[in-house]
mmJSON file of the N, C-alpha and C atoms, coordinates in Angstrom:
{"data_MODEL":{"atom_site":{
"group_PDB":["ATOM","ATOM","ATOM","ATOM","ATOM","ATOM","ATOM","ATOM","ATOM","ATOM","ATOM","ATOM","ATOM","ATOM","ATOM","ATOM","ATOM","ATOM","ATOM","ATOM","ATOM","ATOM","ATOM","ATOM","ATOM","ATOM","ATOM","ATOM","ATOM","ATOM","ATOM","ATOM","ATOM","ATOM","ATOM","ATOM","ATOM","ATOM","ATOM","ATOM","ATOM","ATOM","ATOM","ATOM","ATOM","ATOM","ATOM","ATOM","ATOM","ATOM","ATOM","ATOM","ATOM","ATOM","ATOM","ATOM","ATOM","ATOM","ATOM","ATOM","ATOM","ATOM","ATOM","ATOM","ATOM","ATOM","ATOM","ATOM","ATOM","ATOM","ATOM","ATOM","ATOM","ATOM","ATOM","ATOM","ATOM","ATOM","ATOM","ATOM","ATOM","ATOM","ATOM","ATOM","ATOM","ATOM","ATOM","ATOM","ATOM","ATOM","ATOM","ATOM","ATOM","ATOM","ATOM","ATOM","ATOM","ATOM","ATOM","ATOM","ATOM","ATOM","ATOM","ATOM","ATOM","ATOM","ATOM","ATOM","ATOM","ATOM","ATOM","ATOM","ATOM","ATOM","ATOM","ATOM","ATOM","ATOM","ATOM","ATOM","ATOM","ATOM","ATOM","ATOM","ATOM","ATOM","ATOM","ATOM","ATOM","ATOM","ATOM","ATOM","ATOM","ATOM","ATOM","ATOM","ATOM","ATOM","ATOM","ATOM","ATOM","ATOM","ATOM","ATOM","ATOM","ATOM","ATOM","ATOM","ATOM","ATOM","ATOM","ATOM","ATOM","ATOM","ATOM","ATOM","ATOM","ATOM","ATOM","ATOM","ATOM","ATOM","ATOM","ATOM","ATOM","ATOM","ATOM","ATOM","ATOM","ATOM","ATOM","ATOM","ATOM","ATOM","ATOM","ATOM","ATOM","ATOM","ATOM","ATOM","ATOM","ATOM","ATOM","ATOM","ATOM","ATOM","ATOM","ATOM","ATOM","ATOM","ATOM","ATOM","ATOM","ATOM","ATOM","ATOM","ATOM","ATOM","ATOM","ATOM","ATOM","ATOM","ATOM","ATOM","ATOM","ATOM","ATOM"],
"id":[1,2,3,4,5,6,7,8,9,10,11,12,13,14,15,16,17,18,19,20,21,22,23,24,25,26,27,28,29,30,31,32,33,34,35,36,37,38,39,40,41,42,43,44,45,46,47,48,49,50,51,52,53,54,55,56,57,58,59,60,61,62,63,64,65,66,67,68,69,70,71,72,73,74,75,76,77,78,79,80,81,82,83,84,85,86,87,88,89,90,91,92,93,94,95,96,97,98,99,100,101,102,103,104,105,106,107,108,109,110,111,112,113,114,115,116,117,118,119,120,121,122,123,124,125,126,127,128,129,130,131,132,133,134,135,136,137,138,139,140,141,142,143,144,145,146,147,148,149,150,151,152,153,154,155,156,157,158,159,160,161,162,163,164,165,166,167,168,169,170,171,172,173,174,175,176,177,178,179,180,181,182,183,184,185,186,187,188,189,190,191,192,193,194,195,196,197,198,199,200,201,202,203,204,205,206,207],
"type_symbol":["N","C","C","N","C","C","N","C","C","N","C","C","N","C","C","N","C","C","N","C","C","N","C","C","N","C","C","N","C","C","N","C","C","N","C","C","N","C","C","N","C","C","N","C","C","N","C","C","N","C","C","N","C","C","N","C","C","N","C","C","N","C","C","N","C","C","N","C","C","N","C","C","N","C","C","N","C","C","N","C","C","N","C","C","N","C","C","N","C","C","N","C","C","N","C","C","N","C","C","N","C","C","N","C","C","N","C","C","N","C","C","N","C","C","N","C","C","N","C","C","N","C","C","N","C","C","N","C","C","N","C","C","N","C","C","N","C","C","N","C","C","N","C","C","N","C","C","N","C","C","N","C","C","N","C","C","N","C","C","N","C","C","N","C","C","N","C","C","N","C","C","N","C","C","N","C","C","N","C","C","N","C","C","N","C","C","N","C","C","N","C","C","N","C","C","N","C","C","N","C","C","N","C","C","N","C","C"],
"label_atom_id":["N","CA","C","N","CA","C","N","CA","C","N","CA","C","N","CA","C","N","CA","C","N","CA","C","N","CA","C","N","CA","C","N","CA","C","N","CA","C","N","CA","C","N","CA","C","N","CA","C","N","CA","C","N","CA","C","N","CA","C","N","CA","C","N","CA","C","N","CA","C","N","CA","C","N","CA","C","N","CA","C","N","CA","C","N","CA","C","N","CA","C","N","CA","C","N","CA","C","N","CA","C","N","CA","C","N","CA","C","N","CA","C","N","CA","C","N","CA","C","N","CA","C","N","CA","C","N","CA","C","N","CA","C","N","CA","C","N","CA","C","N","CA","C","N","CA","C","N","CA","C","N","CA","C","N","CA","C","N","CA","C","N","CA","C","N","CA","C","N","CA","C","N","CA","C","N","CA","C","N","CA","C","N","CA","C","N","CA","C","N","CA","C","N","CA","C","N","CA","C","N","CA","C","N","CA","C","N","CA","C","N","CA","C","N","CA","C","N","CA","C","N","CA","C","N","CA","C","N","CA","C","N","CA","C","N","CA","C","N","CA","C"],
"label_alt_id":[null,null,null,null,null,null,null,null,null,null,null,null,null,null,null,null,null,null,null,null,null,null,null,null,null,null,null,null,null,null,null,null,null,null,null,null,null,null,null,null,null,null,null,null,null,null,null,null,null,null,null,null,null,null,null,null,null,null,null,null,null,null,null,null,null,null,null,null,null,null,null,null,null,null,null,null,null,null,null,null,null,null,null,null,null,null,null,null,null,null,null,null,null,null,null,null,null,null,null,null,null,null,null,null,null,null,null,null,null,null,null,null,null,null,null,null,null,null,null,null,null,null,null,null,null,null,null,null,null,null,null,null,null,null,null,null,null,null,null,null,null,null,null,null,null,null,null,null,null,null,null,null,null,null,null,null,null,null,null,null,null,null,null,null,null,null,null,null,null,null,null,null,null,null,null,null,null,null,null,null,null,null,null,null,null,null,null,null,null,null,null,null,null,null,null,null,null,null,null,null,null,null,null,null,null,null,null],
"label_comp_id":["MET","MET","MET","ASN","ASN","ASN","LYS","LYS","LYS","VAL","VAL","VAL","ILE","ILE","ILE","PHE","PHE","PHE","ASN","ASN","ASN","GLU","GLU","GLU","ALA","ALA","ALA","PHE","PHE","PHE","CYS","CYS","CYS","LYS","LYS","LYS","GLY","GLY","GLY","CYS","CYS","CYS","GLN","GLN","GLN","LEU","LEU","LEU","CYS","CYS","CYS","ILE","ILE","ILE","ASP","ASP","ASP","VAL","VAL","VAL","CYS","CYS","CYS","PRO","PRO","PRO","LYS","LYS","LYS","LYS","LYS","LYS","ILE","ILE","ILE","LEU","LEU","LEU","ALA","ALA","ALA","LEU","LEU","LEU","ASP","ASP","ASP","THR","THR","THR","GLU","GLU","GLU","LYS","LYS","LYS","VAL","VAL","VAL","ASN","ASN","ASN","ALA","ALA","ALA","LYS","LYS","LYS","GLY","GLY","GLY","TYR","TYR","TYR","ASN","ASN","ASN","PRO","PRO","PRO","ILE","ILE","ILE","SER","SER","SER","CYS","CYS","CYS","THR","THR","THR","ASP","ASP","ASP","MET","MET","MET","SER","SER","SER","ALA","ALA","ALA","CYS","CYS","CYS","THR","THR","THR","ALA","ALA","ALA","CYS","CYS","CYS","SER","SER","SER","ILE","ILE","ILE","CYS","CYS","CYS","ALA","ALA","ALA","ARG","ARG","ARG","VAL","VAL","VAL","CYS","CYS","CYS","PRO","PRO","PRO","ASP","ASP","ASP","SER","SER","SER","VAL","VAL","VAL","ILE","ILE","ILE","SER","SER","SER","VAL","VAL","VAL","GLU","GLU","GLU","ARG","ARG","ARG","GLY","GLY","GLY"],
"label_asym_id":["A","A","A","A","A","A","A","A","A","A","A","A","A","A","A","A","A","A","A","A","A","A","A","A","A","A","A","A","A","A","A","A","A","A","A","A","A","A","A","A","A","A","A","A","A","A","A","A","A","A","A","A","A","A","A","A","A","A","A","A","A","A","A","A","A","A","A","A","A","A","A","A","A","A","A","A","A","A","A","A","A","A","A","A","A","A","A","A","A","A","A","A","A","A","A","A","A","A","A","A","A","A","A","A","A","A","A","A","A","A","A","A","A","A","A","A","A","A","A","A","A","A","A","A","A","A","A","A","A","A","A","A","A","A","A","A","A","A","A","A","A","A","A","A","A","A","A","A","A","A","A","A","A","A","A","A","A","A","A","A","A","A","A","A","A","A","A","A","A","A","A","A","A","A","A","A","A","A","A","A","A","A","A","A","A","A","A","A","A","A","A","A","A","A","A","A","A","A","A","A","A","A","A","A","A","A","A"],
"label_entity_id":["1","1","1","1","1","1","1","1","1","1","1","1","1","1","1","1","1","1","1","1","1","1","1","1","1","1","1","1","1","1","1","1","1","1","1","1","1","1","1","1","1","1","1","1","1","1","1","1","1","1","1","1","1","1","1","1","1","1","1","1","1","1","1","1","1","1","1","1","1","1","1","1","1","1","1","1","1","1","1","1","1","1","1","1","1","1","1","1","1","1","1","1","1","1","1","1","1","1","1","1","1","1","1","1","1","1","1","1","1","1","1","1","1","1","1","1","1","1","1","1","1","1","1","1","1","1","1","1","1","1","1","1","1","1","1","1","1","1","1","1","1","1","1","1","1","1","1","1","1","1","1","1","1","1","1","1","1","1","1","1","1","1","1","1","1","1","1","1","1","1","1","1","1","1","1","1","1","1","1","1","1","1","1","1","1","1","1","1","1","1","1","1","1","1","1","1","1","1","1","1","1","1","1","1","1","1","1"],
"label_seq_id":[1,1,1,2,2,2,3,3,3,4,4,4,5,5,5,6,6,6,7,7,7,8,8,8,9,9,9,10,10,10,11,11,11,12,12,12,13,13,13,14,14,14,15,15,15,16,16,16,17,17,17,18,18,18,19,19,19,20,20,20,21,21,21,22,22,22,23,23,23,24,24,24,25,25,25,26,26,26,27,27,27,28,28,28,29,29,29,30,30,30,31,31,31,32,32,32,33,33,33,34,34,34,35,35,35,36,36,36,37,37,37,38,38,38,39,39,39,40,40,40,41,41,41,42,42,42,43,43,43,44,44,44,45,45,45,46,46,46,47,47,47,48,48,48,49,49,49,50,50,50,51,51,51,52,52,52,53,53,53,54,54,54,55,55,55,56,56,56,57,57,57,58,58,58,59,59,59,60,60,60,61,61,61,62,62,62,63,63,63,64,64,64,65,65,65,66,66,66,67,67,67,68,68,68,69,69,69],
"pdbx_PDB_ins_code":[null,null,null,null,null,null,null,null,null,null,null,null,null,null,null,null,null,null,null,null,null,null,null,null,null,null,null,null,null,null,null,null,null,null,null,null,null,null,null,null,null,null,null,null,null,null,null,null,null,null,null,null,null,null,null,null,null,null,null,null,null,null,null,null,null,null,null,null,null,null,null,null,null,null,null,null,null,null,null,null,null,null,null,null,null,null,null,null,null,null,null,null,null,null,null,null,null,null,null,null,null,null,null,null,null,null,null,null,null,null,null,null,null,null,null,null,null,null,null,null,null,null,null,null,null,null,null,null,null,null,null,null,null,null,null,null,null,null,null,null,null,null,null,null,null,null,null,null,null,null,null,null,null,null,null,null,null,null,null,null,null,null,null,null,null,null,null,null,null,null,null,null,null,null,null,null,null,null,null,null,null,null,null,null,null,null,null,null,null,null,null,null,null,null,null,null,null,null,null,null,null,null,null,null,null,null,null],
"Cartn_x":[0.834,0.0,0.878,0.513,1.236,0.946,1.89,1.749,2.237,1.418,1.796,2.057,3.227,3.618,3.748,3.15,3.17,3.923,4.819,5.471,4.593,3.564,2.533,3.07,4.173,4.723,5.125,5.466,5.931,4.902,3.743,2.711,2.062,1.953,1.284,-0.064,-0.563,-1.9,-2.107,-1.1,-1.194,-2.14,-2.415,-3.346,-2.881,-1.628,-1.129,-1.247,-0.95,-1.028,-2.467,-3.41,-4.82,-5.204,-4.753,-5.095,-4.536,-3.362,-2.724,-2.971,-3.531,-3.749,-4.764,-4.347,-5.269,-6.413,-6.226,-7.265,-8.148,-7.769,-8.532,-8.737,-7.649,-7.735,-7.004,-6.593,-5.931,-6.873,-6.792,-7.645,-6.983,-7.38,-6.911,-7.585,-6.828,-7.37,-7.883,-9.163,-9.749,-9.851,-9.531,-9.545,-8.209,-7.164,-5.823,-5.322,-4.469,-3.751,-2.314,-1.353,0.042,0.572,1.814,2.407,2.483,2.459,2.503,1.113,0.082,-1.28,-2.03,-1.519,-2.144,-2.821,-3.86,-4.444,-3.56,-2.996,-2.123,-2.926,-2.239,-2.842,-2.962,-3.912,-4.04,-4.598,-4.479,-4.99,-6.313,-7.339,-8.666,-8.9,-8.097,-8.269,-6.927,-6.116,-4.777,-4.821,-5.853,-5.939,-6.114,-6.553,-6.74,-5.478,-4.478,-3.235,-2.475,-2.057,-1.287,0.214,0.622,2.03,2.654,1.885,2.397,3.418,3.378,4.312,4.176,3.118,2.918,2.776,2.082,1.898,3.247,4.131,5.443,6.287,6.181,6.972,6.495,5.202,4.661,4.771,4.975,5.016,6.239,6.005,7.127,7.968,7.448,8.162,8.628,8.55,8.983,8.345,7.065,6.306,5.915,5.806,5.228,6.296,6.207,7.017,6.074,6.417,5.556,6.362,5.775,6.397,5.522,6.153,5.431,5.395,4.21,4.04,4.024],
"Cartn_y":[-1.185,0.0,1.247,2.211,3.474,4.281,5.139,5.883,7.319,8.27,9.677,10.079,10.667,11.05,12.563,13.156,14.61,14.982,15.941,16.498,17.668,17.345,18.311,19.549,19.414,20.545,21.698,21.402,22.443,22.842,22.192,22.504,23.839,24.716,26.0,26.08,24.941,24.877,25.685,25.758,26.565,25.952,24.665,23.92,23.683,23.945,23.675,22.195,21.346,19.907,19.469,20.079,19.765,20.069,21.205,21.643,20.73,20.127,19.334,17.837,17.366,15.924,15.428,14.517,14.031,13.183,12.588,11.753,12.537,13.783,14.654,13.998,13.45,12.763,13.5,14.73,15.525,16.629,16.921,17.95,18.519,19.718,20.277,19.537,19.233,18.562,19.634,19.875,20.95,20.582,19.336,18.894,19.172,19.439,19.655,21.06,21.55,22.807,22.549,22.851,22.616,23.769,23.675,24.667,26.062,26.12,27.412,28.019,27.279,27.779,27.464,26.528,26.152,24.793,24.615,23.289,22.546,21.419,20.667,19.856,19.403,18.597,17.149,16.428,14.999,14.306,12.998,12.19,11.572,11.741,11.249,9.794,9.297,7.917,7.377,6.89,6.417,5.295,4.481,3.367,3.842,5.076,5.617,6.303,6.459,7.133,6.289,6.925,6.234,6.487,7.213,7.547,8.312,9.189,9.984,11.027,11.396,12.345,13.785,14.106,15.492,16.387,15.908,16.701,17.04,16.069,16.284,17.269,17.201,18.102,19.538,19.744,21.096,21.766,21.004,21.547,22.461,23.747,24.681,24.458,23.711,23.505,22.07,21.253,19.84,19.087,19.306,18.684,17.257,16.95,15.682,14.75,13.495,12.447,11.31,10.598,9.528,8.237,7.18,5.853,4.954,4.28,3.333,1.983,1.39,0.12,-0.989],
"Cartn_z":[0.0,0.0,0.0,-0.796,-0.846,0.415,0.762,2.001,1.813,2.231,2.217,3.656,3.899,5.25,5.306,6.33,6.494,7.758,7.65,8.827,9.27,10.039,10.395,11.109,11.82,12.566,11.653,10.41,9.494,8.433,8.42,7.434,7.774,6.772,7.003,6.297,5.86,5.305,4.039,3.197,1.967,0.94,1.064,0.228,-1.216,-1.515,-2.868,-3.208,-2.243,-2.479,-2.736,-2.061,-2.273,-3.715,-4.207,-5.557,-6.649,-6.414,-7.47,-7.375,-6.287,-6.126,-7.159,-8.056,-9.089,-8.529,-7.367,-6.751,-5.78,-5.479,-4.562,-3.197,-2.651,-1.362,-0.244,-0.489,0.541,1.017,2.317,2.897,4.141,4.523,5.781,6.924,7.951,9.124,10.079,10.045,10.857,12.336,12.663,14.062,14.761,13.98,14.547,14.236,15.115,14.892,15.325,14.447,14.814,15.681,16.115,17.009,16.382,15.066,14.377,14.194,14.594,14.528,13.245,12.457,11.186,11.279,10.485,10.312,9.322,9.714,8.799,7.786,6.788,5.725,6.185,5.62,5.897,4.656,4.646,3.539,3.98,3.173,3.529,3.111,2.171,1.701,1.189,2.104,1.755,0.719,0.719,-0.228,-1.674,-1.855,-3.205,-3.738,-2.899,-3.305,-4.332,-5.417,-6.459,-6.325,-5.3,-5.045,-6.206,-6.812,-7.94,-7.48,-6.208,-5.579,-6.051,-6.755,-7.177,-5.956,-4.94,-3.72,-3.076,-3.009,-2.398,-3.203,-4.521,-5.368,-5.3,-5.093,-5.083,-3.702,-2.662,-1.3,-1.113,-0.816,-0.677,0.575,1.534,2.792,2.998,1.963,2.019,3.178,3.38,4.458,4.107,2.819,2.367,1.803,2.188,1.56,1.189,0.133,-0.373,-0.444,0.08,0.019,-0.846,-1.769,-2.609,-1.912,-1.901,-1.195,-2.148],
"occupancy":[1.0,1.0,1.0,1.0,1.0,1.0,1.0,1.0,1.0,1.0,1.0,1.0,1.0,1.0,1.0,1.0,1.0,1.0,1.0,1.0,1.0,1.0,1.0,1.0,1.0,1.0,1.0,1.0,1.0,1.0,1.0,1.0,1.0,1.0,1.0,1.0,1.0,1.0,1.0,1.0,1.0,1.0,1.0,1.0,1.0,1.0,1.0,1.0,1.0,1.0,1.0,1.0,1.0,1.0,1.0,1.0,1.0,1.0,1.0,1.0,1.0,1.0,1.0,1.0,1.0,1.0,1.0,1.0,1.0,1.0,1.0,1.0,1.0,1.0,1.0,1.0,1.0,1.0,1.0,1.0,1.0,1.0,1.0,1.0,1.0,1.0,1.0,1.0,1.0,1.0,1.0,1.0,1.0,1.0,1.0,1.0,1.0,1.0,1.0,1.0,1.0,1.0,1.0,1.0,1.0,1.0,1.0,1.0,1.0,1.0,1.0,1.0,1.0,1.0,1.0,1.0,1.0,1.0,1.0,1.0,1.0,1.0,1.0,1.0,1.0,1.0,1.0,1.0,1.0,1.0,1.0,1.0,1.0,1.0,1.0,1.0,1.0,1.0,1.0,1.0,1.0,1.0,1.0,1.0,1.0,1.0,1.0,1.0,1.0,1.0,1.0,1.0,1.0,1.0,1.0,1.0,1.0,1.0,1.0,1.0,1.0,1.0,1.0,1.0,1.0,1.0,1.0,1.0,1.0,1.0,1.0,1.0,1.0,1.0,1.0,1.0,1.0,1.0,1.0,1.0,1.0,1.0,1.0,1.0,1.0,1.0,1.0,1.0,1.0,1.0,1.0,1.0,1.0,1.0,1.0,1.0,1.0,1.0,1.0,1.0,1.0,1.0,1.0,1.0,1.0,1.0,1.0],
"B_iso_or_equiv":[0.0,0.0,0.0,0.0,0.0,0.0,0.0,0.0,0.0,0.0,0.0,0.0,0.0,0.0,0.0,0.0,0.0,0.0,0.0,0.0,0.0,0.0,0.0,0.0,0.0,0.0,0.0,0.0,0.0,0.0,0.0,0.0,0.0,0.0,0.0,0.0,0.0,0.0,0.0,0.0,0.0,0.0,0.0,0.0,0.0,0.0,0.0,0.0,0.0,0.0,0.0,0.0,0.0,0.0,0.0,0.0,0.0,0.0,0.0,0.0,0.0,0.0,0.0,0.0,0.0,0.0,0.0,0.0,0.0,0.0,0.0,0.0,0.0,0.0,0.0,0.0,0.0,0.0,0.0,0.0,0.0,0.0,0.0,0.0,0.0,0.0,0.0,0.0,0.0,0.0,0.0,0.0,0.0,0.0,0.0,0.0,0.0,0.0,0.0,0.0,0.0,0.0,0.0,0.0,0.0,0.0,0.0,0.0,0.0,0.0,0.0,0.0,0.0,0.0,0.0,0.0,0.0,0.0,0.0,0.0,0.0,0.0,0.0,0.0,0.0,0.0,0.0,0.0,0.0,0.0,0.0,0.0,0.0,0.0,0.0,0.0,0.0,0.0,0.0,0.0,0.0,0.0,0.0,0.0,0.0,0.0,0.0,0.0,0.0,0.0,0.0,0.0,0.0,0.0,0.0,0.0,0.0,0.0,0.0,0.0,0.0,0.0,0.0,0.0,0.0,0.0,0.0,0.0,0.0,0.0,0.0,0.0,0.0,0.0,0.0,0.0,0.0,0.0,0.0,0.0,0.0,0.0,0.0,0.0,0.0,0.0,0.0,0.0,0.0,0.0,0.0,0.0,0.0,0.0,0.0,0.0,0.0,0.0,0.0,0.0,0.0,0.0,0.0,0.0,0.0,0.0,0.0],
"pdbx_formal_charge":[null,null,null,null,null,null,null,null,null,null,null,null,null,null,null,null,null,null,null,null,null,null,null,null,null,null,null,null,null,null,null,null,null,null,null,null,null,null,null,null,null,null,null,null,null,null,null,null,null,null,null,null,null,null,null,null,null,null,null,null,null,null,null,null,null,null,null,null,null,null,null,null,null,null,null,null,null,null,null,null,null,null,null,null,null,null,null,null,null,null,null,null,null,null,null,null,null,null,null,null,null,null,null,null,null,null,null,null,null,null,null,null,null,null,null,null,null,null,null,null,null,null,null,null,null,null,null,null,null,null,null,null,null,null,null,null,null,null,null,null,null,null,null,null,null,null,null,null,null,null,null,null,null,null,null,null,null,null,null,null,null,null,null,null,null,null,null,null,null,null,null,null,null,null,null,null,null,null,null,null,null,null,null,null,null,null,null,null,null,null,null,null,null,null,null,null,null,null,null,null,null,null,null,null,null,null,null],
"auth_seq_id":[1,1,1,2,2,2,3,3,3,4,4,4,5,5,5,6,6,6,7,7,7,8,8,8,9,9,9,10,10,10,11,11,11,12,12,12,13,13,13,14,14,14,15,15,15,16,16,16,17,17,17,18,18,18,19,19,19,20,20,20,21,21,21,22,22,22,23,23,23,24,24,24,25,25,25,26,26,26,27,27,27,28,28,28,29,29,29,30,30,30,31,31,31,32,32,32,33,33,33,34,34,34,35,35,35,36,36,36,37,37,37,38,38,38,39,39,39,40,40,40,41,41,41,42,42,42,43,43,43,44,44,44,45,45,45,46,46,46,47,47,47,48,48,48,49,49,49,50,50,50,51,51,51,52,52,52,53,53,53,54,54,54,55,55,55,56,56,56,57,57,57,58,58,58,59,59,59,60,60,60,61,61,61,62,62,62,63,63,63,64,64,64,65,65,65,66,66,66,67,67,67,68,68,68,69,69,69],
"auth_comp_id":["MET","MET","MET","ASN","ASN","ASN","LYS","LYS","LYS","VAL","VAL","VAL","ILE","ILE","ILE","PHE","PHE","PHE","ASN","ASN","ASN","GLU","GLU","GLU","ALA","ALA","ALA","PHE","PHE","PHE","CYS","CYS","CYS","LYS","LYS","LYS","GLY","GLY","GLY","CYS","CYS","CYS","GLN","GLN","GLN","LEU","LEU","LEU","CYS","CYS","CYS","ILE","ILE","ILE","ASP","ASP","ASP","VAL","VAL","VAL","CYS","CYS","CYS","PRO","PRO","PRO","LYS","LYS","LYS","LYS","LYS","LYS","ILE","ILE","ILE","LEU","LEU","LEU","ALA","ALA","ALA","LEU","LEU","LEU","ASP","ASP","ASP","THR","THR","THR","GLU","GLU","GLU","LYS","LYS","LYS","VAL","VAL","VAL","ASN","ASN","ASN","ALA","ALA","ALA","LYS","LYS","LYS","GLY","GLY","GLY","TYR","TYR","TYR","ASN","ASN","ASN","PRO","PRO","PRO","ILE","ILE","ILE","SER","SER","SER","CYS","CYS","CYS","THR","THR","THR","ASP","ASP","ASP","MET","MET","MET","SER","SER","SER","ALA","ALA","ALA","CYS","CYS","CYS","THR","THR","THR","ALA","ALA","ALA","CYS","CYS","CYS","SER","SER","SER","ILE","ILE","ILE","CYS","CYS","CYS","ALA","ALA","ALA","ARG","ARG","ARG","VAL","VAL","VAL","CYS","CYS","CYS","PRO","PRO","PRO","ASP","ASP","ASP","SER","SER","SER","VAL","VAL","VAL","ILE","ILE","ILE","SER","SER","SER","VAL","VAL","VAL","GLU","GLU","GLU","ARG","ARG","ARG","GLY","GLY","GLY"],
"auth_asym_id":["A","A","A","A","A","A","A","A","A","A","A","A","A","A","A","A","A","A","A","A","A","A","A","A","A","A","A","A","A","A","A","A","A","A","A","A","A","A","A","A","A","A","A","A","A","A","A","A","A","A","A","A","A","A","A","A","A","A","A","A","A","A","A","A","A","A","A","A","A","A","A","A","A","A","A","A","A","A","A","A","A","A","A","A","A","A","A","A","A","A","A","A","A","A","A","A","A","A","A","A","A","A","A","A","A","A","A","A","A","A","A","A","A","A","A","A","A","A","A","A","A","A","A","A","A","A","A","A","A","A","A","A","A","A","A","A","A","A","A","A","A","A","A","A","A","A","A","A","A","A","A","A","A","A","A","A","A","A","A","A","A","A","A","A","A","A","A","A","A","A","A","A","A","A","A","A","A","A","A","A","A","A","A","A","A","A","A","A","A","A","A","A","A","A","A","A","A","A","A","A","A","A","A","A","A","A","A"],
"auth_atom_id":["N","CA","C","N","CA","C","N","CA","C","N","CA","C","N","CA","C","N","CA","C","N","CA","C","N","CA","C","N","CA","C","N","CA","C","N","CA","C","N","CA","C","N","CA","C","N","CA","C","N","CA","C","N","CA","C","N","CA","C","N","CA","C","N","CA","C","N","CA","C","N","CA","C","N","CA","C","N","CA","C","N","CA","C","N","CA","C","N","CA","C","N","CA","C","N","CA","C","N","CA","C","N","CA","C","N","CA","C","N","CA","C","N","CA","C","N","CA","C","N","CA","C","N","CA","C","N","CA","C","N","CA","C","N","CA","C","N","CA","C","N","CA","C","N","CA","C","N","CA","C","N","CA","C","N","CA","C","N","CA","C","N","CA","C","N","CA","C","N","CA","C","N","CA","C","N","CA","C","N","CA","C","N","CA","C","N","CA","C","N","CA","C","N","CA","C","N","CA","C","N","CA","C","N","CA","C","N","CA","C","N","CA","C","N","CA","C","N","CA","C","N","CA","C","N","CA","C","N","CA","C","N","CA","C","N","CA","C","N","CA","C"],
"pdbx_PDB_model_num":[1,1,1,1,1,1,1,1,1,1,1,1,1,1,1,1,1,1,1,1,1,1,1,1,1,1,1,1,1,1,1,1,1,1,1,1,1,1,1,1,1,1,1,1,1,1,1,1,1,1,1,1,1,1,1,1,1,1,1,1,1,1,1,1,1,1,1,1,1,1,1,1,1,1,1,1,1,1,1,1,1,1,1,1,1,1,1,1,1,1,1,1,1,1,1,1,1,1,1,1,1,1,1,1,1,1,1,1,1,1,1,1,1,1,1,1,1,1,1,1,1,1,1,1,1,1,1,1,1,1,1,1,1,1,1,1,1,1,1,1,1,1,1,1,1,1,1,1,1,1,1,1,1,1,1,1,1,1,1,1,1,1,1,1,1,1,1,1,1,1,1,1,1,1,1,1,1,1,1,1,1,1,1,1,1,1,1,1,1,1,1,1,1,1,1,1,1,1,1,1,1,1,1,1,1,1,1]
}}}
């Protein structure tokens, strides 16, 4: 199974990854707030992830890493 990993402490919720995800499975986690005061990103359906890594490439803060399963 593919896996998307987020370093939530550094996410500033810019939503660039949400905009580019072809499967539309990324969203802001409105239940969490990181130490910087932002809602971090999360994956809503990890099983639908194709590990294309577009989200990781577009992230300006290198918050996202993708592992192919």
